[in-house]
Chimera marker file (.cmm) of the C-alpha trace (Angstrom):
<marker_set name="trace">
<marker id="1" x="-0.097" y="0.251" z="-0.082" r="1" g="1" b="0" radius="0.5"/>
<marker id="2" x="1.397" y="3.331" z="-0.958" r="1" g="1" b="0" radius="0.5"/>
<marker id="3" x="0.674" y="6.646" z="0.506" r="1" g="1" b="0" radius="0.5"/>
<marker id="4" x="-2.089" y="8.429" z="-0.850" r="1" g="1" b="0" radius="0.5"/>
<marker id="5" x="-2.064" y="11.997" z="-2.366" r="1" g="1" b="0" radius="0.5"/>
<marker id="6" x="-4.685" y="13.035" z="0.311" r="1" g="1" b="0" radius="0.5"/>
<marker id="7" x="-2.043" y="11.856" z="3.083" r="1" g="1" b="0" radius="0.5"/>
<marker id="8" x="0.611" y="13.626" z="1.459" r="1" g="1" b="0" radius="0.5"/>
<marker id="9" x="-1.689" y="16.788" z="1.247" r="1" g="1" b="0" radius="0.5"/>
<marker id="10" x="-2.529" y="16.101" z="5.060" r="1" g="1" b="0" radius="0.5"/>
<marker id="11" x="1.252" y="16.113" z="5.988" r="1" g="1" b="0" radius="0.5"/>
<marker id="12" x="2.277" y="19.052" z="4.000" r="1" g="1" b="0" radius="0.5"/>
<marker id="13" x="-0.573" y="21.266" z="5.358" r="1" g="1" b="0" radius="0.5"/>
<marker id="14" x="-0.064" y="20.068" z="9.077" r="1" g="1" b="0" radius="0.5"/>
<marker id="15" x="3.541" y="21.497" z="8.835" r="1" g="1" b="0" radius="0.5"/>
<marker id="16" x="2.796" y="24.438" z="6.757" r="1" g="1" b="0" radius="0.5"/>
<marker id="17" x="3.654" y="26.807" z="9.324" r="1" g="1" b="0" radius="0.5"/>
<marker id="18" x="7.375" y="25.758" z="9.175" r="1" g="1" b="0" radius="0.5"/>
<marker id="19" x="7.660" y="27.027" z="5.650" r="1" g="1" b="0" radius="0.5"/>
<marker id="20" x="7.879" y="25.535" z="2.355" r="1" g="1" b="0" radius="0.5"/>
<marker id="21" x="7.608" y="21.739" z="3.130" r="1" g="1" b="0" radius="0.5"/>
<marker id="22" x="8.315" y="19.373" z="0.353" r="1" g="1" b="0" radius="0.5"/>
<marker id="23" x="7.817" y="15.624" z="0.073" r="1" g="1" b="0" radius="0.5"/>
<marker id="24" x="9.554" y="12.807" z="-1.546" r="1" g="1" b="0" radius="0.5"/>
<marker id="25" x="8.066" y="9.285" z="-2.251" r="1" g="1" b="0" radius="0.5"/>
<marker id="26" x="10.203" y="6.628" z="-0.824" r="1" g="1" b="0" radius="0.5"/>
<marker id="27" x="9.662" y="2.749" z="-0.151" r="1" g="1" b="0" radius="0.5"/>
<marker id="28" x="6.006" y="3.079" z="-0.443" r="1" g="1" b="0" radius="0.5"/>
<marker id="29" x="5.691" y="6.161" z="2.248" r="1" g="1" b="0" radius="0.5"/>
<marker id="30" x="7.200" y="9.684" z="1.914" r="1" g="1" b="0" radius="0.5"/>
<marker id="31" x="9.963" y="11.897" z="3.628" r="1" g="1" b="0" radius="0.5"/>
<marker id="32" x="9.299" y="15.523" z="4.419" r="1" g="1" b="0" radius="0.5"/>
<marker id="33" x="11.893" y="17.979" z="3.967" r="1" g="1" b="0" radius="0.5"/>
<marker id="34" x="12.155" y="21.592" z="5.116" r="1" g="1" b="0" radius="0.5"/>
<marker id="35" x="15.226" y="23.330" z="3.295" r="1" g="1" b="0" radius="0.5"/>
<marker id="36" x="16.350" y="20.002" z="2.004" r="1" g="1" b="0" radius="0.5"/>
<marker id="37" x="16.651" y="18.563" z="5.689" r="1" g="1" b="0" radius="0.5"/>
<marker id="38" x="14.359" y="15.736" z="6.553" r="1" g="1" b="0" radius="0.5"/>
<marker id="39" x="12.343" y="15.994" z="9.488" r="1" g="1" b="0" radius="0.5"/>
<marker id="40" x="9.683" y="13.548" z="9.103" r="1" g="1" b="0" radius="0.5"/>
<marker id="41" x="8.115" y="10.298" z="7.543" r="1" g="1" b="0" radius="0.5"/>
<marker id="42" x="4.997" y="9.044" z="6.561" r="1" g="1" b="0" radius="0.5"/>
<marker id="43" x="4.800" y="5.063" z="6.646" r="1" g="1" b="0" radius="0.5"/>
<marker id="44" x="2.768" y="3.296" z="3.638" r="1" g="1" b="0" radius="0.5"/>
<marker id="45" x="0.143" y="2.945" z="6.308" r="1" g="1" b="0" radius="0.5"/>
<marker id="46" x="-0.044" y="6.516" z="6.585" r="1" g="1" b="0" radius="0.5"/>
<marker id="47" x="1.453" y="6.802" z="10.175" r="1" g="1" b="0" radius="0.5"/>
<marker id="48" x="3.612" y="10.267" z="10.800" r="1" g="1" b="0" radius="0.5"/>
<marker id="49" x="6.975" y="9.910" z="12.344" r="1" g="1" b="0" radius="0.5"/>
<marker id="50" x="9.219" y="12.785" z="13.523" r="1" g="1" b="0" radius="0.5"/>
<marker id="51" x="12.950" y="12.248" z="13.256" r="1" g="1" b="0" radius="0.5"/>
<marker id="52" x="14.057" y="12.858" z="16.816" r="1" g="1" b="0" radius="0.5"/>
<marker id="53" x="16.928" y="12.284" z="19.257" r="1" g="1" b="0" radius="0.5"/>
<marker id="54" x="17.278" y="13.100" z="22.804" r="1" g="1" b="0" radius="0.5"/>
<marker id="55" x="15.745" y="15.046" z="24.751" r="1" g="1" b="0" radius="0.5"/>
<marker id="56" x="12.767" y="15.207" z="22.101" r="1" g="1" b="0" radius="0.5"/>
<marker id="57" x="12.788" y="11.276" z="21.452" r="1" g="1" b="0" radius="0.5"/>
<marker id="58" x="12.270" y="10.895" z="25.412" r="1" g="1" b="0" radius="0.5"/>
<marker id="59" x="9.468" y="13.557" z="25.456" r="1" g="1" b="0" radius="0.5"/>
<marker id="60" x="7.613" y="11.724" z="22.909" r="1" g="1" b="0" radius="0.5"/>
<marker id="61" x="8.298" y="8.224" z="24.389" r="1" g="1" b="0" radius="0.5"/>
<marker id="62" x="6.747" y="9.542" z="27.346" r="1" g="1" b="0" radius="0.5"/>
<marker id="63" x="3.878" y="10.610" z="25.681" r="1" g="1" b="0" radius="0.5"/>
<marker id="64" x="3.191" y="6.999" z="24.308" r="1" g="1" b="0" radius="0.5"/>
<marker id="65" x="4.983" y="7.300" z="20.851" r="1" g="1" b="0" radius="0.5"/>
<marker id="66" x="6.446" y="4.520" z="19.403" r="1" g="1" b="0" radius="0.5"/>
<marker id="67" x="9.772" y="4.163" z="17.635" r="1" g="1" b="0" radius="0.5"/>
<marker id="68" x="9.963" y="3.166" z="13.761" r="1" g="1" b="0" radius="0.5"/>
<marker id="69" x="11.897" y="0.005" z="13.740" r="1" g="1" b="0" radius="0.5"/>
<marker id="70" x="15.198" y="0.693" z="14.977" r="1" g="1" b="0" radius="0.5"/>
<marker id="71" x="15.508" y="4.332" z="13.214" r="1" g="1" b="0" radius="0.5"/>
<marker id="72" x="15.695" y="7.732" z="14.782" r="1" g="1" b="0" radius="0.5"/>
<marker id="73" x="11.791" y="8.183" z="14.093" r="1" g="1" b="0" radius="0.5"/>
<marker id="74" x="9.021" y="8.592" z="16.442" r="1" g="1" b="0" radius="0.5"/>
<marker id="75" x="5.127" y="8.658" z="16.087" r="1" g="1" b="0" radius="0.5"/>
<marker id="76" x="3.205" y="11.877" z="16.313" r="1" g="1" b="0" radius="0.5"/>
<marker id="77" x="1.520" y="12.136" z="19.105" r="1" g="1" b="0" radius="0.5"/>
<marker id="78" x="-2.270" y="11.855" z="18.452" r="1" g="1" b="0" radius="0.5"/>
<marker id="79" x="-2.971" y="15.194" z="19.830" r="1" g="1" b="0" radius="0.5"/>
<marker id="80" x="-0.647" y="16.854" z="17.690" r="1" g="1" b="0" radius="0.5"/>
<marker id="81" x="-2.080" y="15.230" z="14.604" r="1" g="1" b="0" radius="0.5"/>
<marker id="82" x="-5.156" y="17.350" z="15.253" r="1" g="1" b="0" radius="0.5"/>
<marker id="83" x="-3.245" y="20.622" z="16.155" r="1" g="1" b="0" radius="0.5"/>
<marker id="84" x="-0.784" y="22.183" z="13.598" r="1" g="1" b="0" radius="0.5"/>
<marker id="85" x="0.529" y="24.420" z="16.061" r="1" g="1" b="0" radius="0.5"/>
<marker id="86" x="1.641" y="21.585" z="18.301" r="1" g="1" b="0" radius="0.5"/>
<marker id="87" x="2.782" y="19.674" z="15.403" r="1" g="1" b="0" radius="0.5"/>
<marker id="88" x="5.100" y="22.560" z="14.127" r="1" g="1" b="0" radius="0.5"/>
<marker id="89" x="6.226" y="22.989" z="17.741" r="1" g="1" b="0" radius="0.5"/>
<marker id="90" x="7.509" y="19.337" z="17.769" r="1" g="1" b="0" radius="0.5"/>
<marker id="91" x="8.937" y="19.563" z="14.415" r="1" g="1" b="0" radius="0.5"/>
<marker id="92" x="10.920" y="22.617" z="15.077" r="1" g="1" b="0" radius="0.5"/>
<marker id="93" x="12.471" y="20.794" z="17.851" r="1" g="1" b="0" radius="0.5"/>
<marker id="94" x="13.757" y="18.346" z="15.042" r="1" g="1" b="0" radius="0.5"/>
<marker id="95" x="15.194" y="21.009" z="12.906" r="1" g="1" b="0" radius="0.5"/>
<marker id="96" x="18.116" y="23.087" z="14.677" r="1" g="1" b="0" radius="0.5"/>
<marker id="97" x="18.037" y="25.804" z="12.420" r="1" g="1" b="0" radius="0.5"/>
<marker id="98" x="14.377" y="26.653" z="13.612" r="1" g="1" b="0" radius="0.5"/>
<marker id="99" x="14.739" y="26.258" z="17.627" r="1" g="1" b="0" radius="0.5"/>
<link id1="1" id2="2" r="1" g="1" b="0" radius="0.2"/>
<link id1="2" id2="3" r="1" g="1" b="0" radius="0.2"/>
<link id1="3" id2="4" r="1" g="1" b="0" radius="0.2"/>
<link id1="4" id2="5" r="1" g="1" b="0" radius="0.2"/>
<link id1="5" id2="6" r="1" g="1" b="0" radius="0.2"/>
<link id1="6" id2="7" r="1" g="1" b="0" radius="0.2"/>
<link id1="7" id2="8" r="1" g="1" b="0" radius="0.2"/>
<link id1="8" id2="9" r="1" g="1" b="0" radius="0.2"/>
<link id1="9" id2="10" r="1" g="1" b="0" radius="0.2"/>
<link id1="10" id2="11" r="1" g="1" b="0" radius="0.2"/>
<link id1="11" id2="12" r="1" g="1" b="0" radius="0.2"/>
<link id1="12" id2="13" r="1" g="1" b="0" radius="0.2"/>
<link id1="13" id2="14" r="1" g="1" b="0" radius="0.2"/>
<link id1="14" id2="15" r="1" g="1" b="0" radius="0.2"/>
<link id1="15" id2="16" r="1" g="1" b="0" radius="0.2"/>
<link id1="16" id2="17" r="1" g="1" b="0" radius="0.2"/>
<link id1="17" id2="18" r="1" g="1" b="0" radius="0.2"/>
<link id1="18" id2="19" r="1" g="1" b="0" radius="0.2"/>
<link id1="19" id2="20" r="1" g="1" b="0" radius="0.2"/>
<link id1="20" id2="21" r="1" g="1" b="0" radius="0.2"/>
<link id1="21" id2="22" r="1" g="1" b="0" radius="0.2"/>
<link id1="22" id2="23" r="1" g="1" b="0" radius="0.2"/>
<link id1="23" id2="24" r="1" g="1" b="0" radius="0.2"/>
<link id1="24" id2="25" r="1" g="1" b="0" radius="0.2"/>
<link id1="25" id2="26" r="1" g="1" b="0" radius="0.2"/>
<link id1="26" id2="27" r="1" g="1" b="0" radius="0.2"/>
<link id1="27" id2="28" r="1" g="1" b="0" radius="0.2"/>
<link id1="28" id2="29" r="1" g="1" b="0" radius="0.2"/>
<link id1="29" id2="30" r="1" g="1" b="0" radius="0.2"/>
<link id1="30" id2="31" r="1" g="1" b="0" radius="0.2"/>
<link id1="31" id2="32" r="1" g="1" b="0" radius="0.2"/>
<link id1="32" id2="33" r="1" g="1" b="0" radius="0.2"/>
<link id1="33" id2="34" r="1" g="1" b="0" radius="0.2"/>
<link id1="34" id2="35" r="1" g="1" b="0" radius="0.2"/>
<link id1="35" id2="36" r="1" g="1" b="0" radius="0.2"/>
<link id1="36" id2="37" r="1" g="1" b="0" radius="0.2"/>
<link id1="37" id2="38" r="1" g="1" b="0" radius="0.2"/>
<link id1="38" id2="39" r="1" g="1" b="0" radius="0.2"/>
<link id1="39" id2="40" r="1" g="1" b="0" radius="0.2"/>
<link id1="40" id2="41" r="1" g="1" b="0" radius="0.2"/>
<link id1="41" id2="42" r="1" g="1" b="0" radius="0.2"/>
<link id1="42" id2="43" r="1" g="1" b="0" radius="0.2"/>
<link id1="43" id2="44" r="1" g="1" b="0" radius="0.2"/>
<link id1="44" id2="45" r="1" g="1" b="0" radius="0.2"/>
<link id1="45" id2="46" r="1" g="1" b="0" radius="0.2"/>
<link id1="46" id2="47" r="1" g="1" b="0" radius="0.2"/>
<link id1="47" id2="48" r="1" g="1" b="0" radius="0.2"/>
<link id1="48" id2="49" r="1" g="1" b="0" radius="0.2"/>
<link id1="49" id2="50" r="1" g="1" b="0" radius="0.2"/>
<link id1="50" id2="51" r="1" g="1" b="0" radius="0.2"/>
<link id1="51" id2="52" r="1" g="1" b="0" radius="0.2"/>
<link id1="52" id2="53" r="1" g="1" b="0" radius="0.2"/>
<link id1="53" id2="54" r="1" g="1" b="0" radius="0.2"/>
<link id1="54" id2="55" r="1" g="1" b="0" radius="0.2"/>
<link id1="55" id2="56" r="1" g="1" b="0" radius="0.2"/>
<link id1="56" id2="57" r="1" g="1" b="0" radius="0.2"/>
<link id1="57" id2="58" r="1" g="1" b="0" radius="0.2"/>
<link id1="58" id2="59" r="1" g="1" b="0" radius="0.2"/>
<link id1="59" id2="60" r="1" g="1" b="0" radius="0.2"/>
<link id1="60" id2="61" r="1" g="1" b="0" radius="0.2"/>
<link id1="61" id2="62" r="1" g="1" b="0" radius="0.2"/>
<link id1="62" id2="63" r="1" g="1" b="0" radius="0.2"/>
<link id1="63" id2="64" r="1" g="1" b="0" radius="0.2"/>
<link id1="64" id2="65" r="1" g="1" b="0" radius="0.2"/>
<link id1="65" id2="66" r="1" g="1" b="0" radius="0.2"/>
<link id1="66" id2="67" r="1" g="1" b="0" radius="0.2"/>
<link id1="67" id2="68" r="1" g="1" b="0" radius="0.2"/>
<link id1="68" id2="69" r="1" g="1" b="0" radius="0.2"/>
<link id1="69" id2="70" r="1" g="1" b="0" radius="0.2"/>
<link id1="70" id2="71" r="1" g="1" b="0" radius="0.2"/>
<link id1="71" id2="72" r="1" g="1" b="0" radius="0.2"/>
<link id1="72" id2="73" r="1" g="1" b="0" radius="0.2"/>
<link id1="73" id2="74" r="1" g="1" b="0" radius="0.2"/>
<link id1="74" id2="75" r="1" g="1" b="0" radius="0.2"/>
<link id1="75" id2="76" r="1" g="1" b="0" radius="0.2"/>
<link id1="76" id2="77" r="1" g="1" b="0" radius="0.2"/>
<link id1="77" id2="78" r="1" g="1" b="0" radius="0.2"/>
<link id1="78" id2="79" r="1" g="1" b="0" radius="0.2"/>
<link id1="79" id2="80" r="1" g="1" b="0" radius="0.2"/>
<link id1="80" id2="81" r="1" g="1" b="0" radius="0.2"/>
<link id1="81" id2="82" r="1" g="1" b="0" radius="0.2"/>
<link id1="82" id2="83" r="1" g="1" b="0" radius="0.2"/>
<link id1="83" id2="84" r="1" g="1" b="0" radius="0.2"/>
<link id1="84" id2="85" r="1" g="1" b="0" radius="0.2"/>
<link id1="85" id2="86" r="1" g="1" b="0" radius="0.2"/>
<link id1="86" id2="87" r="1" g="1" b="0" radius="0.2"/>
<link id1="87" id2="88" r="1" g="1" b="0" radius="0.2"/>
<link id1="88" id2="89" r="1" g="1" b="0" radius="0.2"/>
<link id1="89" id2="90" r="1" g="1" b="0" radius="0.2"/>
<link id1="90" id2="91" r="1" g="1" b="0" radius="0.2"/>
<link id1="91" id2="92" r="1" g="1" b="0" radius="0.2"/>
<link id1="92" id2="93" r="1" g="1" b="0" radius="0.2"/>
<link id1="93" id2="94" r="1" g="1" b="0" radius="0.2"/>
<link id1="94" id2="95" r="1" g="1" b="0" radius="0.2"/>
<link id1="95" id2="96" r="1" g="1" b="0" radius="0.2"/>
<link id1="96" id2="97" r="1" g="1" b="0" radius="0.2"/>
<link id1="97" id2="98" r="1" g="1" b="0" radius="0.2"/>
<link id1="98" id2="99" r="1" g="1" b="0" radius="0.2"/>
</marker_set>
């Protein structure tokens, strides 16, 4: 199953306050970029993950997020999927130029 155009539109819209978010299809999912830097991915099932390292990964784990395989990507908290301001706040922590 591949990510749908609606899923891609949702993800880019969710993070639109960051600036010009772009995407690239990979392995049935997508990577999301800001200024050429990957900050998130969406799996082929449509689950959104942020690229995170401590302390953000610890914060996400404490909120119930799960790690994507053995990679540095953590699932978005449910509340952030419904709140673009919260989603962008978390994403800014993954992008050193925006913190």
